[in-house]
Structures are given as structure tokens and as C-alpha cells.
N, C-alpha and C positions, 0 to 999 in steps of 0.2 A: 032183181031188186030187193027181194026176199031173203038171200043171201049176206046181202051188205050188213044185215044188222049185228054179225057175227063176228068175232076177232080170232086169228089162228095162234094158237100157245104151243109148244114143244111138250111132250111129256113121254114117259117112260112106260112102256106097259110088261109085267114081268111074267114068266109062263110058272105059275105055279107046278103045273101037275109035271112039268118038266123036271123041276128041282124034288119034287117026292120023288120019280124015279129015278133017276141020278144022281143027288145029291149036289147038283150043279146049277148054278144061278142063270138062267136063258133072257135075256133083256133088251127086247126093240127100243128105240129111239123112233117115236111118230108123234104126231100132232093131233088136236083135237080144235074143234070148232064150236065156240064159248058165245052165247049171248051178255053182253056183258051189263045188261040193264036186267039180269037174274042174281048177281052177285051180290051177298048178302054184307061179307066182309072180306079182307085178303092180310096178309102178314108176310114175315119175311121168317124163312125155314131156315134152320141148321145142316139141312140135307145139303149135300156136295159143296160143302164148305159156306154155306150160308150163300149160293149164288143160285137159291131159288125161291119161290112164292107161292105160301098156303093156301087155296083160294078156297072158301067156302060161297054156298048157293043160297039161296031162300028157301030151297028146297027140303036145305040139308048134305046135299052132296058136296064132297070134297075133293080138290085133284092139287097136285102138287105138279108146280108148272118150272123147268129147268131154266128160268132165267131169274134175271134180278127183279126187287120189288122194281126199282128204277128204272128197267127196261119193261117190267109191266107196268105201270104207270104214264110210262109214254104211247105204248100200243094203245089202252083206255082213251088216254085225253088224246093221242090223233083220230081215233076211232070217231069220239063225240063229235070231235071238228068236222067230220067226213059227213056223218049222220045229219048232224044239224043244218047242215047247207045242201040236203039232196028237195030237190023238188017237189 
């Protein structure tokens, strides 16, 4: 039940140490689990041809998720519908 409060968002992780050593960028596609009730604001980002959403949390942390703002809003709204109907 506890994990139902989170939403799954795609992100990229860059290995800065690898870049410092080799000069090549190494990036992994992974995901992060986010509590949408801790989001303070979000906006479209210019990254990846505008297909990203920049999210800022109440604690000041920020992430860039690799989905459009419309997709992000759909995920958050669907999650809200589900969590509002949990007994």
C-alpha cells in the first residue's frame, strides 16, 4: 500500500567520472519513483527537443524526466484518481 503513493518517471543518469577519465559521455536510461504530492512546480524543458519535463520539489531538489509535459500531467492525474479511490 505504501508504494502506491509514488509514480514512476524515466530519467537519465550520467557517469561524470567516466567522462573525466575517457572524455566520453556514458549515460544510462533508468527510472525514479516520485511522490507527486511533494512536487512544487513543473515546466516544459528545452532538453531532448522539448520532450522533457523539469520538476522541482518542495525540498528544492530538481529532476528532468524524459517525457513530455502532457504525458507527465496524464500520469499525475491518473495517479491522483487512483489514490483518491483507495479505501
